[in-house]
C-alpha positions in Angstrom: 35.6 18.3 13.0 35.8 21.8 11.8 38.9 22.9 13.7 41.9 20.7 13.3 43.9 22.3 16.1 46.3 19.7 17.3 44.4 16.6 16.3 45.3 13.3 18.1 44.6 9.7 17.1 42.3 8.2 19.6 42.1 4.8 18.0 42.7 3.0 14.7 40.0 0.7 13.4 39.7 -1.6 10.4 36.7 -0.1 8.6 34.6 3.1 8.3 31.5 1.5 9.9 33.3 1.0 13.2 34.8 4.5 12.9 31.4 6.0 12.3 29.9 4.2 15.4 32.8 5.5 17.6 32.5 9.0 16.2 28.7 9.1 16.7 29.1 7.9 20.3 31.8 10.5 21.0 29.7 13.3 19.5 26.8 12.2 21.7 29.1 13.0 24.6 29.9 16.4 23.1 33.4 15.3 21.9 34.2 16.4 18.4 35.7 13.7 16.3 36.5 12.8 12.7 38.1 9.9 10.8 40.9 9.7 8.2 42.0 6.9 6.0 38.7 5.8 4.7 39.8 5.8 1.1 42.6 3.3 1.6 41.0 1.1 4.3 38.7 -0.7 1.8 41.5 -1.7 -0.6 42.1 -5.5 -0.9 45.9 -5.6 -0.8 48.5 -7.5 1.1 48.7 -4.7 3.6 45.4 -3.9 5.3 44.4 -0.3 5.7 43.1 1.3 8.8 41.0 4.3 9.7 42.2 6.7 12.5 39.6 8.4 14.7 40.9 11.8 15.5 39.9 14.2 18.4 41.3 17.5 19.5 44.4 17.3 21.7 42.6 18.9 24.6 39.7 16.4 24.3 42.0 13.3 24.3 41.8 12.3 28.0 38.0 12.7 27.9 37.8 10.8 24.6 39.9 7.9 26.0 37.6 7.6 28.9 34.5 7.8 26.7 36.0 5.1 24.3 36.5 2.8 27.3 32.9 3.3 28.3 31.7 2.7 24.7 33.7 -0.5 24.5 32.4 -1.7 27.8 28.8 -1.0 26.8 29.2 -2.9 23.5 30.4 -5.9 25.5 27.0 -6.1 27.2 24.9 -6.3 24.0 22.8 -9.5 24.0 23.1 -10.2 20.3 20.5 -13.0 20.6 17.9 -10.3 21.2 19.0 -8.0 18.4 17.0 -8.1 15.1 19.6 -8.2 12.4 17.1 -8.8 9.6 16.6 -11.7 7.3 19.6 -13.4 5.6 20.2 -12.4 2.0 19.6 -14.9 -0.8 22.9 -16.3 -2.2 
């Protein structure tokens, strides 16, 4: 996000992969988004980190609606039909 005018936290997630999926889905809906906290989220400590997905203040209502749609769409994935590749050797 190039202009950080009044950024708002849309959602906090556990890792950068989940944040990237949300950001890509928001950007597909013409909502600019970015993430913060990626450097600390991967630390293995007693206190888990998190990543905040940020959007512009004026985009927050639209982003909340889009996030709800994204979460609903993800719930309909039939993972038995998704090719996740071959398991890695141990």
